[in-house]
C-alpha positions as a Markdown table, in Angstrom:
| # | Residue | x | y | z |
|---|---|---|---|---|
| 1 | Met | -92.2 | 105.1 | 80.2 |
| 2 | Leu | -91.3 | 107.5 | 83.0 |
| 3 | Ser | -93.9 | 109.0 | 85.2 |
| 4 | Val | -95.0 | 112.5 | 84.2 |
| 5 | Phe | -95.3 | 113.6 | 87.9 |
| 6 | Pro | -92.8 | 111.4 | 89.8 |
| 7 | Asp | -92.9 | 113.6 | 92.9 |
| 8 | Leu | -96.6 | 112.7 | 93.4 |
| 9 | Leu | -95.6 | 109.0 | 93.8 |
| 10 | Ala | -94.4 | 109.8 | 97.3 |
| 11 | Phe | -98.1 | 110.0 | 98.3 |
| 12 | Trp | -99.0 | 106.5 | 97.2 |
| 13 | Leu | -100.4 | 105.7 | 100.7 |
| 14 | Leu | -103.0 | 108.4 | 100.3 |
| 15 | Ala | -104.9 | 106.6 | 97.5 |
| 16 | Pro | -106.0 | 103.6 | 99.7 |
| 17 | Phe | -107.0 | 106.0 | 102.5 |
| 18 | Leu | -109.2 | 108.0 | 100.1 |
| 19 | Leu | -110.8 | 104.8 | 98.7 |
| 20 | Arg | -111.3 | 103.4 | 102.2 |
| 21 | Val | -113.0 | 106.5 | 103.5 |
| 22 | Ala | -115.2 | 106.9 | 100.4 |
| 23 | Leu | -116.3 | 103.2 | 100.5 |
| 24 | Gly | -116.8 | 103.4 | 104.3 |
| 25 | Leu | -119.1 | 106.4 | 104.0 |
| 26 | Val | -121.2 | 104.8 | 101.3 |
| 27 | Phe | -121.6 | 101.6 | 103.4 |
| 28 | Val | -122.5 | 103.6 | 106.5 |
| 29 | Asn | -125.2 | 105.3 | 104.4 |
| 30 | Phe | -126.4 | 101.9 | 103.1 |
| 31 | Gly | -126.6 | 100.5 | 106.7 |
| 32 | Leu | -128.3 | 103.5 | 108.1 |
| 33 | His | -130.9 | 103.4 | 105.3 |
| 34 | Lys | -131.7 | 99.7 | 106.0 |
| 35 | Leu | -131.9 | 100.4 | 109.8 |
| 36 | Gly | -133.9 | 103.6 | 109.5 |
| 37 | Arg | -136.0 | 105.3 | 106.8 |
| 38 | Gly | -135.7 | 102.4 | 104.3 |
| 39 | Arg | -136.4 | 99.6 | 106.6 |
| 40 | Ala | -139.9 | 98.9 | 105.5 |
| 41 | Asp | -138.9 | 98.9 | 101.8 |
| 42 | Lys | -136.0 | 96.5 | 102.5 |
| 43 | Thr | -138.2 | 94.3 | 104.6 |
| 44 | Ala | -140.7 | 94.0 | 101.7 |
| 45 | Phe | -137.8 | 93.4 | 99.3 |
| 46 | Phe | -136.3 | 90.5 | 101.3 |
| 47 | Glu | -139.7 | 88.9 | 101.8 |
| 48 | Ser | -140.4 | 89.1 | 98.0 |
| 49 | Leu | -137.2 | 87.1 | 97.6 |
| 50 | Gly | -138.6 | 84.5 | 100.0 |
| 51 | Trp | -136.2 | 85.5 | 102.8 |
| 52 | Lys | -138.6 | 85.5 | 105.8 |
| 53 | Pro | -138.9 | 87.3 | 108.1 |
| 54 | Gly | -137.6 | 90.2 | 106.1 |
| 55 | Glu | -137.3 | 92.4 | 109.2 |
| 56 | Tyr | -134.5 | 90.2 | 110.4 |
| 57 | Phe | -132.6 | 90.3 | 107.1 |
| 58 | Ala | -133.0 | 94.1 | 106.8 |
| 59 | Phe | -131.7 | 94.6 | 110.3 |
| 60 | Gly | -128.9 | 92.0 | 109.9 |
| 61 | Phe | -127.6 | 93.4 | 106.6 |
| 62 | Gly | -128.0 | 97.0 | 107.8 |
| 63 | Ala | -126.0 | 96.2 | 110.9 |
| 64 | Ile | -123.3 | 94.4 | 108.9 |
| 65 | Glu | -123.1 | 97.3 | 106.4 |
| 66 | Leu | -122.9 | 99.9 | 109.1 |
| 67 | Ile | -120.2 | 98.1 | 111.1 |
| 68 | Ala | -118.2 | 97.3 | 107.9 |
| 69 | Gly | -118.5 | 101.0 | 106.9 |
| 70 | Leu | -117.3 | 102.2 | 110.3 |
| 71 | Leu | -114.4 | 99.8 | 110.3 |
| 72 | Leu | -113.3 | 101.1 | 106.8 |
| 73 | Ile | -113.5 | 104.7 | 107.9 |
| 74 | Val | -111.5 | 104.1 | 111.0 |
| 75 | Gly | -109.0 | 101.8 | 109.2 |
| 76 | Leu | -109.5 | 98.8 | 111.6 |
| 77 | Tyr | -109.5 | 95.3 | 110.2 |
| 78 | Thr | -109.6 | 96.9 | 106.8 |
| 79 | Gln | -109.0 | 93.8 | 104.7 |
| 80 | Ile | -111.7 | 91.8 | 106.5 |
| 81 | Ala | -114.2 | 94.7 | 106.2 |
| 82 | Ala | -113.2 | 95.0 | 102.5 |
| 83 | Leu | -113.8 | 91.3 | 101.9 |
| 84 | Val | -117.2 | 91.4 | 103.6 |
| 85 | Val | -118.2 | 94.5 | 101.6 |
| 86 | Ala | -117.0 | 92.8 | 98.4 |
| 87 | Leu | -119.1 | 89.8 | 99.1 |
| 88 | Ile | -122.2 | 92.0 | 99.8 |
| 89 | Leu | -121.6 | 93.9 | 96.6 |
| 90 | Leu | -121.2 | 90.7 | 94.5 |
| 91 | Cys | -124.5 | 89.5 | 95.9 |
| 92 | Ala | -126.1 | 92.9 | 95.2 |
| 93 | Leu | -124.8 | 92.8 | 91.6 |
| 94 | Ile | -126.3 | 89.3 | 91.1 |
| 95 | Leu | -129.6 | 90.4 | 92.7 |
| 96 | Lys | -129.7 | 93.5 | 90.6 |
| 97 | Lys | -129.5 | 91.4 | 87.5 |
| 98 | Lys | -132.3 | 89.1 | 88.7 |
| 99 | Val | -134.6 | 91.8 | 90.3 |
| 100 | Pro | -133.7 | 95.2 | 88.8 |
| 101 | His | -136.3 | 97.1 | 90.8 |
| 102 | Gly | -135.3 | 95.8 | 94.2 |
| 103 | Ile | -132.0 | 97.6 | 94.5 |
| 104 | Glu | -131.9 | 101.4 | 94.0 |
| 105 | Ser | -128.2 | 101.7 | 93.0 |
| 106 | Ser | -127.2 | 101.2 | 89.4 |
| 107 | Arg | -125.1 | 98.2 | 88.3 |
| 108 | Gly | -122.3 | 100.5 | 87.4 |
| 109 | Phe | -122.2 | 102.1 | 90.8 |
| 110 | Leu | -122.2 | 98.7 | 92.5 |
| 111 | Ala | -119.5 | 97.4 | 90.2 |
| 112 | Leu | -117.3 | 100.4 | 90.9 |
| 113 | Leu | -117.8 | 99.9 | 94.7 |
| 114 | Phe | -116.9 | 96.2 | 94.2 |
| 115 | Ile | -113.7 | 97.1 | 92.4 |
| 116 | Ile | -112.8 | 99.6 | 95.2 |
| 117 | Ala | -113.4 | 96.8 | 97.8 |
| 118 | Leu | -111.2 | 94.4 | 96.0 |
| 119 | Ser | -108.5 | 97.1 | 95.7 |
| 120 | Leu | -108.6 | 97.7 | 99.4 |
| 121 | Leu | -108.3 | 93.9 | 100.0 |
| 122 | Val | -105.0 | 93.9 | 98.1 |
| 123 | Leu | -103.6 | 97.4 | 98.9 |
| 124 | Gly | -104.5 | 97.5 | 102.6 |
| 125 | Ala | -105.6 | 100.5 | 104.7 |
| 126 | Gly | -103.2 | 103.2 | 103.6 |
| 127 | Leu | -102.6 | 106.3 | 105.8 |
| 128 | Phe | -104.4 | 107.2 | 109.0 |
| 129 | Ala | -105.4 | 103.7 | 109.9 |
| 130 | Phe | -105.0 | 101.3 | 112.9 |
| 131 | Asp | -104.0 | 98.5 | 110.5 |
| 132 | Leu | -100.3 | 98.2 | 110.0 |
| 133 | Pro | -98.7 | 96.4 | 107.1 |
| 134 | Leu | -96.4 | 93.6 | 108.2 |
C-alpha cells in the first residue's frame, strides 16, 4: 500500500533524533536522581538486594545512567550508549518483576524505554549527532 503522506518520509532521520533525545533526557533524570535526592533510597534498595555497599552501587549506576543519557542527547557513541541503556533497562524489568516496590517506574514505561533503546541500536543516531553512518 502506498504511504498516505509520502512527503513526510523525507524526514526519516528526525525520528531517531527525537527518540535519542527523549531517552537521553529520561536517563539523565534517572542518573541525577540516584546521585542526588534519591541516593539514600537507592542505597537502601541495593543493600536489600544484598549488593553491599549500596552506596557504591547507587553512585555507579547513577554515573553510568547520567553519562549514557548525556551521550544519547549529544549523539556521541549512540549505539554503545543505547546498548548500555538497553541492558540496564532489561535488568530493571527483571528486578521490577522480582521486587515490585524497589523501582518506581512502571513495567510498561521500562518496556517502552527498552524498545526505544533497541531501536536506536539498530537505527543509529539520526540528525544532529556526532555519529556518522558508514
